[in-house]
NUMIDO-707864 format. One record per residue (C-alpha): chain; residue number from 1; x negated, y, z negated. Coordinates in steps of 0.001 Angstrom, whole numbers, plus 500000, padded with zeros to 6 digits. Example, Ala and Ser with C-alpha at 12.3 -4.5 7.8 and 13.67 -1.06 7.14 Angstrom:
# NUMIDO-707864
<drenfi c="A" k="1" east="487700" north="495500" up="492200"/>
<drenfi c="A" k="2" east="486330" north="498940" up="492860"/>
END
This chain:
# NUMIDO-707864
<drenfi c="A" k="1" east="481438" north="477438" up="488294"/>
<drenfi c="A" k="2" east="483562" north="480525" up="488888"/>
<drenfi c="A" k="3" east="484014" north="482341" up="485544"/>
<drenfi c="A" k="4" east="487284" north="484060" up="486448"/>
<drenfi c="A" k="5" east="488846" north="480798" up="487633"/>
<drenfi c="A" k="6" east="487725" north="479111" up="484399"/>
<drenfi c="A" k="7" east="489242" north="481952" up="482336"/>
<drenfi c="A" k="8" east="492566" north="481643" up="484192"/>
<drenfi c="A" k="9" east="492652" north="477893" up="483620"/>
<drenfi c="A" k="10" east="491869" north="478407" up="479931"/>
<drenfi c="A" k="11" east="494518" north="481139" up="479667"/>
<drenfi c="A" k="12" east="497025" north="478700" up="481146"/>
<drenfi c="A" k="13" east="496071" north="476120" up="478521"/>
<drenfi c="A" k="14" east="494888" north="473910" up="481376"/>
<drenfi c="A" k="15" east="491099" north="474180" up="481231"/>
<drenfi c="A" k="16" east="490789" north="470835" up="482996"/>
<drenfi c="A" k="17" east="492064" north="472414" up="486232"/>
<drenfi c="A" k="18" east="488768" north="474296" up="486551"/>
<drenfi c="A" k="19" east="486896" north="471054" up="487235"/>
<drenfi c="A" k="20" east="489708" north="469203" up="489013"/>
<drenfi c="A" k="21" east="488337" north="468477" up="492524"/>
<drenfi c="A" k="22" east="491597" north="469756" up="494063"/>
<drenfi c="A" k="23" east="490976" north="473215" up="492593"/>
<drenfi c="A" k="24" east="487318" north="473461" up="491513"/>
<drenfi c="A" k="25" east="486213" north="475631" up="494458"/>
<drenfi c="A" k="26" east="487799" north="478459" up="496391"/>
<drenfi c="A" k="27" east="488007" north="476279" up="499497"/>
<drenfi c="A" k="28" east="489642" north="473472" up="497522"/>
<drenfi c="A" k="29" east="492202" north="475886" up="496068"/>
<drenfi c="A" k="30" east="493058" north="477109" up="499572"/>
<drenfi c="A" k="31" east="493461" north="473527" up="500831"/>
<drenfi c="A" k="32" east="495735" north="472711" up="497893"/>
<drenfi c="A" k="33" east="497414" north="476106" up="497592"/>
<drenfi c="A" k="34" east="500999" north="474808" up="497520"/>
<drenfi c="A" k="35" east="500276" north="472455" up="494630"/>
<drenfi c="A" k="36" east="498287" north="475098" up="492746"/>
<drenfi c="A" k="37" east="500952" north="477731" up="493275"/>
<drenfi c="A" k="38" east="503564" north="475415" up="491805"/>
<drenfi c="A" k="39" east="501418" north="474824" up="488699"/>
<drenfi c="A" k="40" east="500794" north="478542" up="488207"/>
<drenfi c="A" k="41" east="504459" north="479449" up="488780"/>
<drenfi c="A" k="42" east="505647" north="476902" up="486215"/>
<drenfi c="A" k="43" east="503153" north="478317" up="483700"/>
<drenfi c="A" k="44" east="504184" north="481920" up="484438"/>
<drenfi c="A" k="45" east="507861" north="481091" up="483969"/>
<drenfi c="A" k="46" east="507068" north="480192" up="480368"/>
<drenfi c="A" k="47" east="506801" north="483914" up="479536"/>
<drenfi c="A" k="48" east="509984" north="485737" up="478585"/>
<drenfi c="A" k="49" east="508998" north="488896" up="480451"/>
<drenfi c="A" k="50" east="506500" north="490021" up="483058"/>
<drenfi c="A" k="51" east="505045" north="492393" up="480464"/>
<drenfi c="A" k="52" east="504232" north="489505" up="478095"/>
<drenfi c="A" k="53" east="502524" north="487650" up="480937"/>
<drenfi c="A" k="54" east="500488" north="490705" up="481952"/>
<drenfi c="A" k="55" east="499493" north="491364" up="478333"/>
<drenfi c="A" k="56" east="498312" north="487765" up="477981"/>
<drenfi c="A" k="57" east="496261" north="487962" up="481176"/>
<drenfi c="A" k="58" east="494744" north="491276" up="480088"/>
<drenfi c="A" k="59" east="493682" north="489800" up="476739"/>
<drenfi c="A" k="60" east="491994" north="486976" up="478646"/>
<drenfi c="A" k="61" east="490220" north="489518" up="480927"/>
<drenfi c="A" k="62" east="491994" north="488307" up="484047"/>
<drenfi c="A" k="63" east="492802" north="491057" up="486551"/>
<drenfi c="A" k="64" east="496531" north="491175" up="487188"/>
<drenfi c="A" k="65" east="499172" north="493731" up="488029"/>
<drenfi c="A" k="66" east="502839" north="493680" up="488891"/>
<drenfi c="A" k="67" east="503854" north="493669" up="492538"/>
<drenfi c="A" k="68" east="505839" north="496865" up="492980"/>
<drenfi c="A" k="69" east="508483" north="497663" up="495527"/>
<drenfi c="A" k="70" east="507823" north="500796" up="497593"/>
<drenfi c="A" k="71" east="510436" north="502624" up="495489"/>
<drenfi c="A" k="72" east="508748" north="501557" up="492235"/>
<drenfi c="A" k="73" east="505294" north="502500" up="493522"/>
<drenfi c="A" k="74" east="506453" north="506009" up="494459"/>
<drenfi c="A" k="75" east="507358" north="506767" up="490817"/>
<drenfi c="A" k="76" east="504689" north="504710" up="489029"/>
<drenfi c="A" k="77" east="502653" north="506924" up="486628"/>
<drenfi c="A" k="78" east="499294" north="505558" up="487821"/>
<drenfi c="A" k="79" east="499950" north="506546" up="491425"/>
<drenfi c="A" k="80" east="501472" north="509927" up="490626"/>
<drenfi c="A" k="81" east="498616" north="510873" up="488256"/>
<drenfi c="A" k="82" east="496028" north="509985" up="490924"/>
<drenfi c="A" k="83" east="497822" north="512114" up="493502"/>
<drenfi c="A" k="84" east="498614" north="509072" up="495614"/>
<drenfi c="A" k="85" east="502228" north="510223" up="495715"/>
<drenfi c="A" k="86" east="502880" north="513854" up="496545"/>
<drenfi c="A" k="87" east="505694" north="516274" up="497184"/>
<drenfi c="A" k="88" east="505504" north="518167" up="500481"/>
<drenfi c="A" k="89" east="507835" north="520546" up="502252"/>
<drenfi c="A" k="90" east="508933" north="519337" up="505664"/>
<drenfi c="A" k="91" east="510465" north="521980" up="507951"/>
<drenfi c="A" k="92" east="513309" north="519620" up="508883"/>
<drenfi c="A" k="93" east="513974" north="517754" up="505641"/>
<drenfi c="A" k="94" east="512869" north="520129" up="502880"/>
<drenfi c="A" k="95" east="510904" north="518728" up="499961"/>
<drenfi c="A" k="96" east="510074" north="515056" up="500427"/>
<drenfi c="A" k="97" east="507897" north="512509" up="498651"/>
<drenfi c="A" k="98" east="505027" north="511072" up="500687"/>
<drenfi c="A" k="99" east="502036" north="508879" up="500015"/>
<drenfi c="A" k="100" east="498853" north="510811" up="499380"/>
<drenfi c="A" k="101" east="495265" north="509827" up="499965"/>
<drenfi c="A" k="102" east="494478" north="506410" up="498442"/>
<drenfi c="A" k="103" east="490737" north="507097" up="498086"/>
<drenfi c="A" k="104" east="489116" north="509867" up="496058"/>
<drenfi c="A" k="105" east="485589" north="511182" up="496590"/>
<drenfi c="A" k="106" east="483817" north="513434" up="494096"/>
<drenfi c="A" k="107" east="482462" north="515722" up="496818"/>
<drenfi c="A" k="108" east="485752" north="516057" up="498718"/>
<drenfi c="A" k="109" east="488489" north="518167" up="497128"/>
<drenfi c="A" k="110" east="492071" north="516942" up="497272"/>
<drenfi c="A" k="111" east="493942" north="519024" up="499857"/>
<drenfi c="A" k="112" east="496642" north="521280" up="498446"/>
<drenfi c="A" k="113" east="499010" north="520391" up="501271"/>
<drenfi c="A" k="114" east="499486" north="517363" up="503460"/>
<drenfi c="A" k="115" east="499295" north="517850" up="507210"/>
<drenfi c="A" k="116" east="502728" north="517432" up="508725"/>
<drenfi c="A" k="117" east="503447" north="515172" up="511644"/>
<drenfi c="A" k="118" east="504050" north="517089" up="514841"/>
<drenfi c="A" k="119" east="507651" north="517701" up="515830"/>
<drenfi c="A" k="120" east="509067" north="515793" up="518768"/>
<drenfi c="A" k="121" east="507620" north="517330" up="521920"/>
<drenfi c="A" k="122" east="505624" north="519948" up="520008"/>
<drenfi c="A" k="123" east="502567" north="519455" up="522220"/>
<drenfi c="A" k="124" east="504318" north="518722" up="525528"/>
<drenfi c="A" k="125" east="503204" north="521914" up="527278"/>
<drenfi c="A" k="126" east="499680" north="521772" up="525926"/>
<drenfi c="A" k="127" east="499121" north="518169" up="527014"/>
<drenfi c="A" k="128" east="500870" north="518492" up="530365"/>
<drenfi c="A" k="129" east="499101" north="521696" up="531369"/>
<drenfi c="A" k="130" east="495659" north="521371" up="529771"/>
<drenfi c="A" k="131" east="495130" north="517627" up="529947"/>
<drenfi c="A" k="132" east="497144" north="516647" up="533012"/>
<drenfi c="A" k="133" east="496899" north="519923" up="534915"/>
<drenfi c="A" k="134" east="500637" north="520269" up="535575"/>
<drenfi c="A" k="135" east="501756" north="523796" up="536455"/>
<drenfi c="A" k="136" east="503991" north="525774" up="534063"/>
<drenfi c="A" k="137" east="506770" north="525942" up="536677"/>
<drenfi c="A" k="138" east="506843" north="522146" up="536978"/>
<drenfi c="A" k="139" east="506922" north="521751" up="533177"/>
<drenfi c="A" k="140" east="509830" north="524227" up="532997"/>
<drenfi c="A" k="141" east="511726" north="522184" up="535604"/>
<drenfi c="A" k="142" east="511204" north="519024" up="533536"/>
<drenfi c="A" k="143" east="512505" north="520829" up="530436"/>
<drenfi c="A" k="144" east="515518" north="522250" up="532309"/>
<drenfi c="A" k="145" east="516374" north="518765" up="533586"/>
<drenfi c="A" k="146" east="516014" north="517495" up="529985"/>
<drenfi c="A" k="147" east="513359" north="515030" up="531079"/>
<drenfi c="A" k="148" east="511099" north="516632" up="528477"/>
<drenfi c="A" k="149" east="512655" north="517127" up="525078"/>
<drenfi c="A" k="150" east="511341" north="519068" up="522130"/>
<drenfi c="A" k="151" east="512594" north="519918" up="518659"/>
<drenfi c="A" k="152" east="512867" north="523525" up="517599"/>
END
């Protein structure tokens, strides 16, 4: 039997679901997902707040976390403390909040600054001349005709 599934069933006060053939295996739960979801949702709605539900699941050693909106995630203490949300200075927009690196490695230091995305057309000349072999005069004509655009 799957210990975590058994713990969830017990936490729901429905230990019999763990051995119910409709839900006793991962495959069975997938096949009967709509029915299982309804049972779990009804149980969850019995809690006055999300916090009470999460506390209950934590006591029962069942991994659970709230689903955050992007706005909530950007200010959540866990993500800010881990450096997963950072402030950077963008030349066009000033200081902005961006997502940082989601993974941390002990042998790789966290960069002090985030690399910025290139500006529109920033590498036009480089790509056209070095990669495609187009002459500078031809590139200038394309810029003058506003076929090639660049910021800055």
